[in-house]
N, C-alpha and C positions, 0 to 999 in steps of 0.2 A: 196647512189650512190657507185657503185663498179667499179673502173677502172681495166679493165682485159687485159692481154696480157702476152706474153712470158717473162722470165727473161731477164733483160737487155734492155727492150724496152723504159724505162723512166718513169715507173709508179710513182715511188717515187718522182722523181723530178717534175713531173707534179702535183701531189697531194700537195706537199709543195708550190709550185708556186700558186696553186688554193686557198690553205689556207691563204696565205698572201693577197689575193685579196678579200676574202669574209669577209665582216664586220659582226662580231657577237659581241654582247654586252659583253658577258663574256669570249671571247677569244677562240682561236683554240688550241687544244692539240695533239701533235704527239705521238702516242704509237708505237714503233717499236717491232713488234711480232716476228721479226727473232731471238731475244735473248732468247726466251723461247722454251721449249721443248715439251709441250703437250697442246692439247686443254683445259684442266682444268686449265692451268695456265693463260689463257687470262684475266678472272676478276682481278686477282691479279696484272697482268702488267698494266691494265687500272686504277685500283685503286691506284697503287704506282705512276703513272704519275700525276693523279688527286689529290693525297693526300687525299683519301677517305678511312675510316676504316670500317670494318664490324660492323654493329650496333647490339645491343642485340637482339636476336631473329630473325635476318635477315641473309640471305646468302649475300655474297659479291656482287653478281649481284644486289640483291635487294637494297642494301645499295647505289650501283652506281646510280641506277634508282631514288632512293629517293633524292640523292644529286643533280641530274641533272634536277629533275622534274620542278623546277622553273628557270632554268637558259636557257639563249640563248646562246649556245655554239656550236662549231664544234669539233667533235672527230674524229681524223684520224687514222684509224687502218691500219698499214703498214705491208706488207709481210705476209697476211693471209693464203697462200696456205697450209702451213704445219700444221695449226692448224685451219682449215676452220670451222669445227663443233663448236668449242669454239668461234670463232669469230662470226659465225652466230648467235649463241644463245645470245651473248652479244649484238649484233647489233639489234637483233629482240626486246630484252627486252627494249632497249633504244627507238627504234622506236615506241613501243607500249606504253610506260610509260612516255615519256619525250617530250611533244609537242613542246618545244622550242629548242631541240637539234637536230643536224643533224649529220649524220655520213657519212664519205668519207673513203672508204677501197680500198686497192690495193691487187690484187690476180692474179693468174694465171688462176683462174675460179671463176664463181660467187659464192656468199655465199648460195644462194637458199633460200632466206627469202620469207616467204609467205604473202598473203593478199596484194599484189601489193606493199610491202614496199621496194623493191630493183629495182634500175635502173642500167643496165649494160652499161658501156661505153667502148668499145674497144679502146685501145690506139694504134694509127696507127704507122707504121714505118716512119723514116724520108724519105723525097724525095731524092733519090740518086743524082739527078742533082741539088738540091737545099740545104736544111739544112744538109743533110747527107755529102755532098762534102764540105760544109763550116765547119762542125765539124771536119772532117778528116783534112782538111787544118790547122785549129786552133791548133789541137793537134800536127800534124806533124811539124809545124813551131816552137813549143815549145821545141821539141827534136832534131830538124835537122836544124841548122841555114842556110844550103845551099838549103833547099826545096824551089822550086819555085812554088808557087800555080797556077799561070797562065799557066805556061808550062805544068804542071802535071795534069791539070783539067780533060782532057778526061779520062786519065787512073784512077784518083781518082773516077770519077763518075762510071766507071766500077767496081772498087773494092767496092764501096758502093752498087752498084746494085747486085754483088754477095753476099754481106752480108745482102741483104734483108732490108736494111735501119735500122738495129738494132743498136742503139746508142753505147751499150756497145761493141759490135763487131767492130763497126768503130774505137772506141777509141784504142782498143787492136791492130788492125791492124796499125793504124797511129803510135803507139808507136814504131814499128820496122823500121820506116823510118830513123832512126838514123844509122842503119846498112845495110838497103836495099833500092834501089831505088823503086819508085812506080811501074815501070815495072816488076821489080825482085819480088816484093811483090805480085803482081797480079798473076804471073805465079805459084808461089809456093802456094798461097791461093786458086787459081783456081783448081789446082790439088787436094787439100785437100778436098775442098768443093764438087767437083764433085764426089769423092769417098764416102763421108759421107752423102750428102744431095741431095734429088732429089724429083721429083713430084711438086705438086702445091705449090704455095707461100701462104701458110695458116699460121695461128699463130703457129700450130705445127711444120710446116716446118721452120718457123723463129727460133723457140726454138732449133731445131736441128742445125740451122746455127750458132746460138750462141755457142752451145756446141762444134760444130766442130771447131769454131774460137778459143775458149778457149783452146781446145786440140791442135790445130796448134800452137798457141802461146806458150803453155806449152812445146811442143815438141822442140821449138827453145831455150828453156832455157838451161843453163848448168846444170850439175848434181847437183852441190851444190845449184843452184837456184831452182831446183825442189824439192829437199829435204826440203829446208827451207820452201817453199810454202805449202808443205804437212803438215809440223809440226805447221805452223801458223794457220792452220784450227781448232786446238783445242781451240784457243783464241775467246772469244765472246765479241762483242763490240770493243771499241777502246783499244789500248794497246801501250806501249812504247818500246823503244829498250831494256831495261832490260827484259821485258817479252818475247820478241822475242829470245833474247840470252837464256833465262831460259828454253823455250820449245824446242829450237834447240838443245842445249847442245852438247855433244859429240855424236858420232855416236851411234845410238841405237843398231845396231847389229854389228856382226863382220864377217869378211871374205870376204866382197865384196867391190870391188874398189869404187863403186858408193858411198857407205856409208862412206868409210875412206876418200875419196876426200871432201865430205861435211863437215865432222868433222874438216877438216884443214883450212877452209876458215873463213875470218873475217865476222861475222854475219852482222856487219854494212854495209860493202861493198856490200854483197849480198842483203840485205833488200833495200839499195838504188837502185840496179839494178831492183828489182822487182817493185819498185815505178816507175821507168823510163819505165818499160814495161807495165804499167798500171795494173799489176797484184794485187798490193796492193795500197790502197788509203792513202795519206799522207795529214794531215790537222792539223791546230793549236788547241792546247788544253789549258786549263786553266794553267796547269803546264808544258807546253812545247809541242814539237811536239808529235802527236799521229798518229798512224797507224790503219787501219781496212781493213778487206777484205768484198767486197760486198757479199751478201749472195750466189749469184750464183757461185762466185768464191770460197767461203769458202766450199760450197758442193762439188764442183769439186775437190778441193784439198784434202777434207776428203776421197772421193772415192779413190784417188790415194794413200793415206796413208794406207788404210785398208789392201790391199794385201802385204805391206811390213812387216806386223807383229809387227810393232812398235807402233801401236795405243794405247795399254796399257801403254807402257813406257812413251810415250809422254803425255798421260793423267795423269800419275803419276807425271811428271815434273810439269805440269800446277797445279796440286793440291798442290805440294810443294811450287811452286812460289806463289800461293794464300795464303797459310798459312804464308809464309815469309812476305807477304805484310800486312796481317791483324794483324800480330804480330808487325810489324812497325807501323802500324796505331794505334794500341792500346796504344802505347806510347803518340801519339799525342792526341788521344780522352781522355786520363785520365790526362792530363796536361794543361798548358796555351795555347797550340796550338791547342785547340779542334777544333775551327772553320776551321782550315786548315785540320784536320784529317777527319771531316764530309765531307768536299768537296772532298777529295781524296777518301774517302770511296764511294761516289756517283759515281765516275769515275770507281772504282773497281767492282761495283755491278754486272753488267752482267757476268763478269767472275767468281765472287764469287758464284752467282747463278748457273752457269754452273758446277762449281766444286762440290758444294753441291748435285745437281741433279745426277751427275755421282756417287758420294759416296753412295747416297740413293739407286741408281739402283744396285750397286754391294753389298749393305748391309754392308759397312764399317762405322760402328757407330763411331769408334775412330777418323777417318778422319773427319766425320761430326762434332764431338764434337770440334776437333782441328780448324775447320774453323769458327764455330759459337762462341766458347767461348771468343775470344778477342773482339767481337763486340756485345755480347748479351745484355749489358745494354742499347743499342740504342733502343730496343723495349720499354723501359720505358722512355727514354729521348725524343725520337722523333717519328715521324710517320713511324716507321719501322715494321709494323705489319707482314710483310713477315718473319721477324725472328721468329715470333711466329709460322708461318707455318713450318719453318725448324726445330724448337724445337719439334714440334709434330710429324714430320716426323722421327726424331731421336727417340722419344719414341716408334713409330711403329715398328722399327727394333731393339729395345733393349729388350733382355730377362729379365724376372722379377728378376733373380738372379743377374743382374748387377745393384745393388742398387744405386751406385753412379750416374750412368747416368740417372736412373729413377728419383732420387731426383732433379738432374740438370734440367730434362726435365719438372717436375711438378712445380718447383719453377719458372722457367722463363716462361713457358706457362701461369702461372697465371698473368703475367704482363698485357697482353692485355685484359683479362677478367676483370681485376681491372680498366682499362681505360675506358672499354665499359659498366662498371656496370652490368656485366652479370655473376653472381655467379652460375646460373643454368648451363650454357655452361661449366663452370670449373668443377661443380660436375659430369657432364657427362664424362669429361675427366678422373677425379679421379676414376669414377666407372670403366672405361675401363682399367686403369693400376695399380689400387691399390693405397692406401695411406699409404706409410711408416710412422711409428712413428719416425719422423725426425724433429729437430728444424727448418730447412729451409722450409719443407713442412707446418708445423703448422704456420709459420710466413706467408707464401703464402695464405693460407686459410683466415687468419685473414685480410690481406690486400684485398683480393677479396670481402669479405663480408663487409668490412668497419667497423670491430669490433675494435675501438681504444683501448679499455681496454685490449682485448686479444693481440693486437699488442704491447702494452707496457709491458705486461706480458712476451710474448715469445721473444721479440727482443733481450735481452741481450744473450740468448742462441744462437739465430741465428747469431748474430754479432761475438760471440766467435767461432762459426763453420766456418764462413768465414775467419776469422783471422787464425784459425788452418789450413785451406786449403791453406793459402798463397794468398787468393784472397783479397788483400788489397784495390784493386780499387773498388769491388762490396761492400766490407765493408764500404767504404766512403759513398756510396749511402745508405746503410742500416742504418748507424750512423745517418744521416739526418732524415731518417724515424722514428727512435726512438725519436729524438727530436720533430718531428711533432706529433707523437702519445701522447707524454706527454703533448703537448699544447692542443691537442683536447680532452684530458681527464681531462683538467682543472688544470693540474699541471704546471702552467705557470713559476714559479721560476725555476724548475727543467729543463723544456724545454727551457727556455730562456738561461740558463747557458750552457747547452749542445750545442745548435745551435750557441750561440756567440762564443764558443771555435772553432767550426768547421768553422765559417765565418772567423775567423783570419787564419786559416789553408788554407782555400781556397783563400784567398787574396794572400797568399805567393805562393802557387803551383797549384791553379786551381783545377778542370776545370772550365770554365766560367759558364757553366749550374748550377753547385752546388753553385758556388759564387753568382749566380742570385737567386737561390732559398732560400739560408740561410737568407739573410737580408729581403727577401719578408715575410718569415714566422715571422721573428723578429718584422717587421713592423705591420703585422696583429695583432700579440700578443700585442704590444704597444698600437694599436688602441683599442683592447678590454679592456686594462687597463685604457684607458682614457688619455694616454700619446700622444696626437695627434700630437704635434710638433715633437717629437722623431720618431713617426711613419712615418710622412711625410718624414723626412730625410732618414730613412731606405728604404722605398719604392722607393724614388728617386734613391738611390744607386743601388737598385735591377734592376730598369727599365734601368739605365744607362749601365748596363754591356752588352757588345756585345756577344750574344750567337749565335750559329750556326743556319741556316736556319731550320725551321720546329720544333724548340725546343718546348715541352710543357711548356707553361708558361702563367700566367695570366697578363702579363705586359701590354697588350693593355686595360685590364679592369682597372687596376691601373691607366694608363694614363687617361682613360675616367673619373675616380673619380676626378683626379686632375684638369682636364680641366673644368668638370662640376662646382666645387668649385670656379674656377676662373671666372665663368660667361659664358663661351663660350659653351652654351648648344648644339647648332647644331653639333659642332665637337665632343663634348662628346657623342652624340647619334650615330654619325657615327663611333667613335672608338669602342664603346661597340658592336654596330651592327656587325662591322667587326669580333670582337672577337667571337660573337655568331655564325656567319657564319662559322669561322674556326672551331669551335667545332662541328658543323653540318657536315661539310665536312670530318673531320678526325675521327668523332666518338668518341672523347674524352670526354666522359661523366663525367670524374672525374673533369673537368674544370667547370662544371655547377655551383658549389658552388660559386666561385668567380663572375661569370657572374650574378647569381641570386642576390647575396647580392648587387652588384652595381646597378642592375636594380631597385630592391625594393626600395633602398634609393633614387634613382633619381626620380621615378614615384611617390613616396610618397612626396617629396619635391615639385612636380608639382601639388599636390593635385589630382593626378589620382588614388585614393585610391582603387577603384575596381581592377585596374590593380596590384597594390601592393598586394591586398587581394588574388587574383588568384595565384600568385607565392608563396605567403606565405603558402596557403593551400597545394599547391604541395610540398614545402620544409617539411611541417609537415608530409606528408605521407611518405617521403623518410627516414625520421629519421635523416636527416642531421642537423636539428636544436636541436637535443638532446644534441649536444656538445655545451657548453657555448661559446666556441671559435667562432662559427658561429652565435648562437643565439643572443649574445650580440651585434653583429654588425648591426642587424636589429631590435634590440628592440625598438628604437624609431619609426621606421616605423610602427612596429606592433601595438604600442599603438594608433597611428594615424589612422590605418586602422582597428581598432578593430571591429567597427560597421559594416564596409564592409565585413569583414570576417565572421562575424555571419549571415548576411542577404542576401548578393548578391550571386546569383548563379555563377558557372564558366562561364566566358564569352566565347562565341563562341565554347563551347564544348557540343557535343551531350548529351542528358539526360543519366545519368548512367555512363558516362565516366569521368575519372579524367586525368589530365595531366601526362603522363610519361615523362622520360627525353627528348625525342626528341620533343614531343609536347610542353613541356615547352620551349625549345629553339626556336621552331618555333613561339611560342606566343610572346616571347620577341622580336624576330626579326620583327614580324609584327607591334608590338606596336612602336618599335624605328623607323621603316619606317614611320609610321604615324606621329610621332613627328617631323621628319625632313621634311616631305613633304611641309608645309607651306613656309619654307625657300626656297625650290626647286621651288615651284609655283611662289613666289614673284620674283625670279631671272628671270624666263621665261617671266613673264608678263612685268617686267622692261625692259627686252631686246627688 
């Protein structure tokens, strides 16, 4: 269903209200497309909101469809008009491939879906004598204590009628009752609308009405208020006062009284005035008050900024502010305050995306690198695959002779192909840009292919290169990778010693993600060596660390192991099933090792040996069990399931097909659901 109508008619508000009323088992998700710049970015915006990653051999749209295929959910695509082709393609794919998913879109025009997939619902204006007048009176009373709604009602109704019942236009007009009586406001407004709007009251005419109302309200602003509004148009999503001050700055040009007047005012006072005029929205944020421009207002302000000749300078200020912010956040992300850093990065994301898009458009690879470098490790730590997009866009504008940036791009683009177990895609990238003989690129290739021996061999040179570059934060992550590679190669004494030293350092200085990963690796290593009590203590420590949301971690699988051993099997199935679901959603195929080990041991303990055999055969085909680190953890289950491994066919698999990563996860999810079902049924029957 697409809610259609002109800007300011209330489509977003109606869509959000509807989403809150619609009962869907797996929830409703709001994706604001106003923050993206091109139709091709729609799948990334949707995937980012739903925490879905691109699967090996799949497009991002196909990955979204795969993730939503078994869900009953509502997807709200807001502000589709400037990316209508991309929104239409995504909505069409979901409509055709996801029987349990529904899409609610808002746009100034229909998406144009075929095969009867789209229902258009025009959003009507407010009744001037009813809801429109009520909205005006409510807004006017908030800014003008002397406003008398009863005495002013006839005039207010005339104002709302002249404004075609467009909610945003009504709110803009009502904001001026602080300085104009309703009668004065009607006179001035009527003159402006008569000049700019005429003809039948259609959706197009209502759009002209809104534009005329914005223009009228803008003309009433002081010069400094106009200049600030123009410059705020460069900001995407929510922003704070510091951001407003950064992009407003001193006057961009010289020699005109208009600009010099704007430079002299206090940005805070002017920003407050714009909020009072309903030109800027103020709202509570996690870290204090935040502001934003409605998309209609932002577009209008950007149009007014362009003729001033200051667009480039203001965009430059925005980019510098973004660099300052990511540099600040880098200190949080690499220390004990990592949780706060991730939350603040979430808030910055729309502006960071906009700054990177602008830098890519102008071909400024140094600026792109400056924006990405402080947060690049997030692609490995959390569900930030969009960073991989940015790194590959950087590669696309980097000449081959700029070896440093080519190495940076190839090393960090590798991270998402490592997570998705997709070495073929990484090879295509390398073929496109060449493969410098460099320790960081050699290390990246070994990581993507899962060659632990090569990782252990090339890691010291890669680590030394990180230190040489002064990239000590990235070296910390690489140092832990060295320890993990040693463990996976069977060099447990060397790996344990290295990781134990790192764990002590992380306990002192963070970040929590590495503090969680280090004892987790040590716990698995102790388990392999038969020191189960020590392993339990280490794994409990790892699970107890508070890490940021969306951090890649097998904590849930480890919790499932502990709960299963304590005898609470239904909860163990639920925990492990939740972890498997997360892996499917995020495309984190690297986490399949931990999930498979826990699954195999659980089902073998329940004498469901064919299920254990099915997963063990899958693990054999992947080469994951070539490492004693993993094979030892399922050795007992393998012995019990030996006969089933030899004789039973792959359950529920078509002839000639073997489980791949995704099918293996789906298989585990299906079995875990079956195991939990008796508990659910008995609960229902008992009720």
